[in-house]
C-alpha positions in Angstrom: -11.1 -28.4 18.9 -13.9 -26.1 19.3 -16.9 -27.5 20.7 -19.8 -28.8 18.6 -22.2 -26.3 20.1 -20.0 -23.4 18.5 -22.4 -21.9 16.0 -19.6 -19.9 14.3 -18.1 -23.1 12.8 -18.3 -23.3 9.0 -17.8 -27.0 8.9 -18.9 -29.2 6.1 -21.8 -30.5 8.2 -23.0 -26.9 8.8 -22.9 -26.3 5.0 -25.0 -29.3 4.4 -27.5 -28.2 7.1 -27.6 -24.5 5.8 -28.1 -25.7 2.1 -31.1 -27.8 3.4 -32.6 -25.1 5.6 -32.4 -22.4 2.9 -34.3 -24.5 0.4 -37.1 -25.3 2.9 -37.4 -21.8 4.7 -38.5 -18.4 3.8 -35.8 -16.0 5.4 -36.5 -12.4 6.4 -33.4 -11.3 4.6 -31.4 -13.1 1.8 -28.1 -11.5 1.0 -26.2 -12.1 -2.3 -22.6 -11.5 -2.3 -20.1 -12.9 0.4 -17.7 -10.0 0.3 -17.3 -7.8 3.2 -20.4 -5.8 2.5 -22.5 -8.8 2.0 -21.2 -10.5 5.1 -21.6 -7.3 7.0 -25.3 -7.1 5.9 -25.9 -10.7 6.9 -24.4 -10.0 10.2 -26.4 -6.8 10.7 -29.6 -8.5 10.0 -28.8 -11.7 12.0 -27.9 -9.5 15.1 -31.3 -7.8 14.8 -32.8 -11.2 15.4 -34.0 -11.7 11.8 -33.8 -14.9 9.9 -31.0 -14.5 7.2 -29.6 -16.4 4.1 -26.1 -15.5 2.7 -25.1 -16.6 -0.7 -21.5 -16.5 -2.3 -20.7 -17.9 -5.8 -17.2 -18.7 -4.9 -15.5 -18.4 -1.6 -15.8 -15.8 1.2 -13.9 -12.7 0.1 -13.0 -14.4 -3.2 -13.4 -11.0 -5.1 -12.5 -7.5 -4.2 -12.5 -8.1 -0.4 -9.3 -10.2 -0.3 -7.4 -8.0 -2.9 -7.3 -4.7 -1.2 -4.3 -2.6 0.1 -5.0 -4.3 3.5 -5.7 -0.9 5.0 -8.4 0.5 7.4 -8.1 4.1 6.6 -9.9 7.3 6.2 -8.6 8.0 2.7 -6.1 10.9 3.3 -6.2 11.8 -0.3 -9.9 12.5 -0.2 -9.4 15.5 1.8 -8.1 17.1 -1.4 -11.6 16.5 -2.9 -13.2 18.1 0.1 -14.9 14.8 0.9 -14.8 15.6 4.8 -18.0 13.7 5.7 -16.5 10.6 3.9 -13.2 10.8 5.6 -14.8 11.5 9.1 -17.2 8.4 8.6 -14.2 6.2 7.7 -12.1 7.4 10.6 -14.9 6.7 13.1 -15.2 3.1 11.6 -11.6 2.8 11.8 -11.8 3.5 15.5 -14.5 1.0 16.1 -12.7 -1.9 14.0 -9.3 -1.1 15.9 -10.7 -1.0 19.5 -13.9 -3.1 19.5 -15.0 -5.0 16.5 -11.7 -6.7 15.3 -8.6 -5.5 17.3 -6.9 -8.8 16.8 -7.1 -8.2 12.9 -6.9 -4.3 12.6 -3.6 -2.7 14.0 -2.5 0.7 14.1 0.2 1.4 11.5 2.5 4.6 11.1 3.1 6.1 7.7 5.8 8.3 6.3 4.6 11.1 3.8 7.9 12.1 2.3 8.5 15.7 1.2 10.1 16.2 -2.0 9.5 20.0 -2.5 10.5 23.2 -0.7 8.6 24.7 2.3 5.2 25.0 0.8 4.7 21.2 0.6 5.3 20.9 4.2 2.8 23.5 5.0 0.2 22.1 2.6 0.5 18.4 3.4 0.9 19.3 7.3 -2.4 21.1 7.2 -4.1 18.1 5.5 -2.6 15.7 8.0 -3.6 17.9 11.0 -7.1 17.9 9.7 -7.0 14.0 9.3 -6.1 13.8 13.0 -9.0 16.1 14.0 -11.5 14.2 11.9 -10.1 10.9 13.5 -10.1 12.1 17.1 -12.3 9.1 18.1 -9.4 6.8 17.0 -7.4 8.1 20.4 -10.1 7.1 23.0 -9.1 4.4 25.2 -6.1 3.4 23.2 -3.6 6.1 22.8 -2.6 6.8 19.2 0.2 9.3 18.4 -0.8 12.3 16.5 1.2 13.1 13.3 4.8 14.6 13.7 6.9 16.5 11.3 10.4 14.9 10.7 13.5 16.5 9.4 15.5 14.8 6.6 17.8 13.1 9.0 14.9 11.9 11.1 13.1 10.6 8.1 16.2 8.7 6.9 16.6 7.2 10.4 13.1 6.0 10.1 13.2 4.8 6.5 16.9 4.5 5.4 16.0 3.1 2.0 14.9 6.6 1.0 16.9 8.6 -1.5 18.8 11.6 0.3 18.8 13.6 -2.7 15.0 13.3 -3.2 13.6 13.6 0.3 13.7 16.6 2.2 11.7 15.5 5.3 8.4 13.8 6.1 5.3 13.8 8.1 4.6 10.8 10.2 0.8 9.9 10.6 -1.1 6.9 11.7 -3.7 4.8 9.9 -4.4 0.8 10.5 -3.8 -2.3 8.6 -5.9 -5.5 8.2 -5.9 -9.1 6.8 -8.9 -8.4 4.6 -9.8 -11.9 3.7 -9.5 -13.0 7.5 -11.6 -10.2 8.5 -14.3 -10.8 6.1 -14.3 -14.5 7.0 -14.7 -13.4 10.7 -17.8 -11.3 9.8 -19.3 -14.3 8.0 -18.6 -16.6 11.0 -20.0 -14.1 13.3 -23.1 -13.8 11.3 -23.3 -17.7 11.3 -23.1 -17.4 15.1 -26.1 -15.3 15.1 -28.1 -17.8 13.2 -27.5 -16.8 9.7 -27.5 -19.6 7.1 -24.4 -19.1 5.0 -23.4 -20.7 1.8 -20.5 -20.4 -0.4 -20.0 -22.1 -3.9 -23.7 -21.1 -4.4 -24.2 -19.0 -7.4 -27.4 -17.1 -8.0 -28.6 -17.6 -11.5 -32.0 -15.7 -11.3 -34.5 -13.9 -9.2 -37.8 -15.1 -8.0 -40.6 -12.5 -8.8 -44.1 -12.2 -7.5 -45.6 -11.8 -10.8 -44.6 -11.1 -14.4 -44.7 -7.2 -14.6 -41.5 -5.0 -14.7 -42.5 -3.8 -11.1 -43.2 -7.4 -9.8 -41.7 -7.8 -6.4 -38.5 -9.9 -5.9 -39.2 -12.6 -3.4 -36.2 -14.8 -3.4 -33.5 -16.4 -5.9 -32.6 -19.4 -8.0 -29.3 -20.8 -6.9 -26.8 -23.3 -8.4 -24.8 -25.4 -5.9 -21.4 -25.5 -7.4 -20.3 -28.2 -5.2 -22.4 -30.8 -6.8 -24.4 -29.2 -9.7 -27.7 -29.3 -8.2 -30.1 -26.3 -8.1 -32.7 -24.9 -5.6 -34.6 -21.8 -4.8 -34.5 -19.6 -1.7 -37.6 -17.6 -0.7 -37.3 -14.5 1.2 -39.3 -11.3 2.3 -36.3 -9.0 1.1 -33.2 -9.5 -0.9 -30.1 -7.6 -0.7 -27.4 -7.6 -3.4 -24.0 -6.4 -2.2 -22.2 -7.8 -5.5 -19.8 -4.9 -6.2 -18.4 -4.9 -9.6 -21.0 -7.6 -10.4 -23.9 -5.2 -9.8 -24.8 -5.2 -13.4 -25.5 -9.0 -13.3 -28.4 -8.1 -11.2 -29.8 -5.6 -13.5 -29.7 -8.2 -16.4 -31.8 -10.6 -14.0 -34.3 -7.6 -13.6 -34.6 -7.3 -17.3 -36.4 -4.0 -18.0 -36.4 -2.8 -14.3 -32.7 -2.0 -14.3 -31.1 -0.6 -11.2 -30.8 3.2 -10.9 -27.1 3.1 -10.1 -24.1 2.3 -12.1 -20.9 0.7 -10.9 -17.5 0.9 -12.6 -14.7 -1.4 -11.9 -11.1 0.1 -11.2 -8.2 -2.3 -11.4 -5.7 -2.1 -8.5 -2.5 -4.0 -8.7 -0.3 -4.7 -5.9 3.3 -6.2 -5.6 4.7 -8.2 -2.7 8.4 -8.1 -2.2 10.7 -9.3 0.8 11.4 -7.1 3.6 15.0 -7.3 2.7 14.3 -5.6 -0.7 13.5 -2.2 0.7 15.5 -0.8 3.7 13.3 0.2 6.3 13.9 0.6 10.2 11.7 0.0 13.1 10.7 3.3 15.1 11.5 3.0 18.7 9.3 6.1 19.3 6.4 4.2 17.6 6.5 1.1 19.7 8.9 -0.8 17.4 6.6 -0.4 14.6 8.0 -0.3 11.0 6.5 2.6 9.2 5.1 2.4 5.7 5.3 5.1 3.0 2.5 7.0 1.1 3.7 8.6 -2.1 2.0 11.0 -4.5 2.0 9.9 -8.2 0.7 11.9 -11.1 -2.7 10.4 -10.9 -3.1 9.0 -7.3 -1.2 7.6 -4.3 1.1 4.8 -3.9 1.6 2.8 -0.6 4.6 0.9 0.4 3.2 -1.2 3.5 4.8 -3.4 5.8 3.2 -6.9 5.7 4.8 -9.3 8.3 8.2 -9.8 6.9 7.4 -8.4 3.5 6.3 -5.2 1.9 3.2 -4.6 -0.2 3.7 -1.9 -2.9 0.4 -0.6 -4.6 -1.8 0.5 -6.2 -2.8 1.0 -9.8 -6.1 2.9 -10.4 -7.2 2.0 -14.0 -10.5 1.3 -15.8 -11.2 -2.5 -16.2 -13.9 -3.8 -18.5 -12.7 -7.5 -19.0 -13.2 -10.6 -16.8 -14.4 -9.7 -13.4 -13.8 -13.0 -11.6 -10.0 -13.1 -12.2 -8.6 -9.4 -13.1 -5.2 -9.8 -14.5 -2.2 -7.7 -14.0 0.0 -6.9 -16.9 3.6 -6.2 -17.3 2.6 -2.6 -17.9 1.0 -2.5 -14.4 4.1 -4.1 -12.8 6.4 -1.6 -14.7 4.3 1.3 -13.6 4.5 0.4 -9.9 8.2 -0.3 -10.0 8.9 3.1 -11.8 6.8 5.0 -9.2 8.4 3.5 -6.1 11.8 3.4 -7.5 11.9 7.2 -7.8 12.3 7.5 -3.9 14.3 4.3 -3.0 18.1 4.1 -2.9 18.2 0.6 -4.2 15.7 0.3 -7.2 13.3 -2.6 -7.0 13.5 -5.1 -10.0 11.1 -7.8 -11.4 13.4 -10.4 -9.7 12.6 -8.9 -6.2 8.8 -9.7 -6.6 7.5 -12.6 -4.6 3.7 -12.2 -5.4 1.2 -10.1 -7.5 -2.5 -9.7 -6.9 -5.1 -7.6 -8.7 -8.5 -6.5 -7.4 -11.4 -4.6 -8.7 -12.9 -1.6 -6.8 -16.5 -1.0 -7.2 -16.9 2.7 -7.9 -20.1 4.6 -8.3 -20.0 6.2 -11.8 -20.0 9.9 -12.2 -19.7 12.3 -15.1 -16.0 11.3 -15.6 -14.7 8.0 -16.7 -11.4 8.5 -14.8 -11.7 6.0 -12.0 -9.7 8.1 -9.6 -12.2 10.7 -9.9 -15.2 8.3 -9.4 -17.0 8.4 -5.9 -16.0 6.4 -3.1 -19.1 7.0 -1.2 -21.9 4.3 -1.4 -25.4 4.2 -2.5 -28.4 2.0 -1.6 -31.3 1.8 -4.0 -34.5 -0.2 -4.3 -35.2 -0.6 -8.0 -38.2 -2.9 -7.5 -40.1 -4.0 -4.3 -38.2 -6.6 -2.3 -34.8 -5.9 -3.7 -32.1 -3.6 -2.4 -29.0 -2.9 -4.1 -25.9 -1.4 -2.3 -22.7 -0.5 -4.0 -19.7 1.7 -3.9 -18.1 2.8 -0.6 -14.7 1.4 0.6 -13.5 -1.5 2.8 -13.2 0.5 6.0 -17.0 1.6 5.9 -18.4 -1.7 5.1 -20.2 -1.7 8.3 -22.2 1.4 7.5 -22.9 0.1 4.0 -24.5 -2.9 5.5 -26.4 -1.1 8.1 -28.0 1.2 5.5 -28.7 -1.8 3.4 -30.4 -3.7 6.1 -32.5 -0.6 7.0 -33.7 -0.1 3.5 -34.6 -4.0 3.2 -36.5 -4.2 6.5 -38.4 -0.9 6.0 -41.6 -2.9 5.4 -41.1 -5.4 8.1 -42.7 -4.8 11.6 -40.8 -4.3 14.9 -37.1 -4.6 13.4 -34.6 -3.2 16.1 -31.9 -0.9 15.1 -28.4 -2.2 14.2 -26.0 -3.3 16.9 -23.0 -4.1 14.9 -21.1 -0.7 15.9 -20.2 -2.4 19.3 -20.4 -5.9 18.4 -17.1 -8.0 18.3 -16.2 -10.5 15.7 -15.2 -14.0 16.1 -11.5 -13.8 17.6 -12.1 -10.4 19.4 -14.4 -11.1 22.3 -11.6 -12.0 24.7 -8.7 -10.7 22.9 -7.2 -8.6 25.8 -7.1 -11.6 27.8 -4.8 -13.5 25.2 -3.0 -10.9 23.3 0.1 -10.8 25.4 0.1 -14.5 26.3 2.0 -15.9 23.5 4.9 -17.1 25.7 2.6 -19.0 28.0 0.5 -20.5 25.1 3.9 -21.6 23.5 5.1 -23.3 26.6 1.9 -25.1 26.8 1.8 -26.2 23.3 5.4 -27.0 22.5 5.3 -24.5 19.6 7.9 -21.6 19.3 6.6 -18.3 20.7 6.8 -16.5 17.4 4.6 -19.3 15.6 2.0 -18.6 18.5 2.5 -14.8 17.9 1.5 -15.4 14.2 -1.4 -17.5 15.2 -2.6 -14.8 17.7 -2.5 -12.3 14.8 -4.7 -14.4 12.7 -7.0 -16.1 15.0 -7.3 -13.8 18.1 -9.0 -15.4 21.1 -9.9 -18.5 19.0 -6.1 -19.4 18.9 -6.9 -22.4 21.1 -8.9 -24.0 18.3 -5.6 -24.3 16.3 -3.3 -25.1 19.4 -5.6 -28.0 20.2 -5.2 -29.6 16.8 -1.5 -29.1 17.0 -1.3 -30.8 20.5 -3.4 -33.7 19.5 -1.4 -34.5 16.4 2.4 -33.7 16.1 2.1 -33.9 12.2 -0.3 -30.8 12.6 2.3 -28.8 14.7 4.8 -28.7 11.9 5.0 -26.1 9.1 3.2 -26.2 5.9 5.6 -27.6 3.1 7.1 -24.4 1.5 5.5 -21.9 3.9 7.3 -22.0 7.3 5.0 -19.2 8.7 1.8 -21.3 8.6 1.0 -24.6 10.4 -0.5 -27.6 9.1 -3.1 -27.4 11.8 -4.3 -24.0 10.3 -5.0 -25.9 7.1 -7.3 -28.5 8.8 -8.8 -25.8 10.8 -9.6 -23.9 7.7 -11.5 -26.9 6.3 -13.3 -28.0 9.5 -14.3 -24.6 10.8 -13.7 -21.8 8.2 -15.5 -23.1 5.1 -12.5 -23.8 3.0 -13.8 -26.1 0.2 -11.0 -26.1 -2.3 -7.2 -25.7 -2.3 -7.4 -22.2 -3.6 -9.5 -21.0 -0.7 -6.6 -22.1 1.8 -3.6 -21.0 -0.3 -5.1 -17.6 -1.3 -7.4 -16.5 1.5 -7.3 -18.6 4.7 -3.5 -18.1 4.4 -1.6 -15.7 2.0 0.8 -18.4 0.8 -0.1 -17.6 -2.9 1.4 -14.0 -2.6 4.0 -14.4 0.2 6.2 -17.1 -1.4 8.2 -16.9 -4.6 6.7 -20.3 -5.6 3.1 -18.7 -5.0 2.0 -21.8 -3.4 2.9 -24.4 -5.9 5.3 -26.2 -3.4 2.6 -26.1 -0.8 -0.3 -27.4 -2.8 0.3 -31.3 -2.5 0.8 -31.0 1.4 -2.3 -28.6 1.7 -4.3 -30.9 -0.5 -3.6 -34.1 1.7 -4.5 -32.2 4.8 -7.9 -30.8 3.3 -8.4 -34.5 1.9 -8.4 -35.8 5.6 -11.2 -33.4 6.4 -13.3 -33.6 3.1 -12.7 -37.2 2.2 -11.2 -36.4 -1.1 -10.4 -39.4 -3.2 -6.9 -39.5 -4.8 -8.3 -38.5 -8.3 -10.1 -35.5 -6.8 -7.0 -34.4 -4.9 -4.8 -34.6 -7.9 -7.5 -32.4 -9.8 -7.2 -29.8 -7.1 -3.5 -29.7 -7.3 -3.6 -29.5 -11.1 -6.1 -26.7 -11.0 -4.0 -24.7 -8.7 -0.8 -25.1 -10.5 -2.6 -24.2 -13.8 -4.0 -21.2 -12.1 -0.5 -19.9 -10.9 1.0 -20.4 -14.4 -1.8 -18.6 -15.9 -1.2 -15.7 -13.6 2.5 -15.9 -14.3 1.8 -15.8 -18.0 -0.6 -12.8 -17.8 2.0 -10.8 -15.8 4.3 -11.1 -18.8 1.7 -9.7 -21.2 2.0 -6.0 -22.3 -1.7 -4.9 -21.7 -5.1 -5.6 -20.0 -6.4 -7.5 -23.1 -3.5 -9.9 -23.6 -3.1 -10.3 -19.7 -6.7 -11.2 -19.5 -6.5 -13.8 -22.2 -3.6 -15.4 -20.6 -5.3 -15.5 -17.2 -8.5 -17.0 -18.5 -6.3 -20.0 -19.8 -6.9 -21.6 -16.4 -10.4 -22.6 -15.6 -12.0 -21.8 -12.2 -11.9 -24.7 -10.0 -15.6 -24.4 -9.1 -17.6 -25.9 -12.0 -19.6 -23.8 -14.2 -23.2 -24.5 -13.9 
């Protein structure tokens, strides 16, 4: 087990201490929103030596930041929009994440861009990918990454046998990177906690504290509802940052007449998860044995087919969403669209029976003149609508650190002697000693009695903190066995999630600490009783509370399945809302 002096632990005891501290202190910076941008802002401020509070209404990364395409990328398609500064910035962030900040969670990944038209397409796309390599030159320093390569039809089919020979004329192979978004966001939160930030999930902001009654009165804190027990408290702060993504309008409502000077539109992105056997790929010997993904052009955007452990992620859609933001729903139309697009290039078409999991997320896009979400800006904005309040919105997952730095700069502009950001070279929890452990799976397996492939998977999720989980498994043989219905995860990981990773509910573990909810055909239902018992051993759940947790989770899965049978957004949303949120409404 990690030592008691480990300040990154998000234990039940730590939550109680942070809850008490936030109610008693005046923090320099209070951040609202526990997605990757809010977590990044909390880390940025705490690493500068400021006192920090971080509040999240549900679980860390419960919104957009756990429902992405799992990519750290520059946005190849934005080159067509001449967004060169945006792409350049994102590619530099990709380099930092893969090399220094989170190399245990961010890994280079090759993609094939299939060519389906005559020679002009190879020249046009080839020029774009060459520029992409130039803009991302920083990615090659200290960790050689192959540049793009043009492949013939024969070489393309060798690399990806599942592509239709009659459709594909060749391809271009280029590189981006992949991330477990929920675990990365969690690592940012834990790192912020390690630097002294007080972090609290299940803490919903219900209002802003103002220094006066006028429309321009400064914001000096927030009113908060603790969703674990229904109590309320206030947090006072010298500056407040709202990193609330698609919930940004809620902050505007709290301000009343002093509405924010930016507008955010929600774009729904739906992804499918299918078994690796459903699509015939092939490991690329020339690329270090790494399976390539696909990037496909669609009439409105792009579609990715992404290797994900022993599965594929197929996505995404890009459509406006104006319904419930907490639980965006995928409809049968969304699923049919994705299947239709990907099946245009596959030898063996995917069917609904191939689908293991489905997830939908909302991108926060800065609104422009067009209502088409594929045309809205992926750049970010930082505004100060009233003194003491900073709003940050827009952007993309890859550039979260830049967004956070800009927000903290704005929030601390009036504070004396605030040092500059240090996060560009700051490793997250799990990354500090990554080079020392990344190749030690066989040695660690021999010392723990676990299979080597199980330790490899643990390393990919926990990095240099893998020993925290291995110690639990060594101490209790029951924790060394797999989770029921999910052989890729150990029982020890569930206990660790409750003890050290801030998991308060069954859904937190099945959906974000692990990905059992989208990686298994039962979507976590078969695992729920076992996981609930393991969490109960940490949180002291009584039998009735444990039963309610399992019932809530089962109802959530059934509501999601029902929504995915509905023909459109409105009926899908109504079906998904048939299952109440496990966190009590306050």
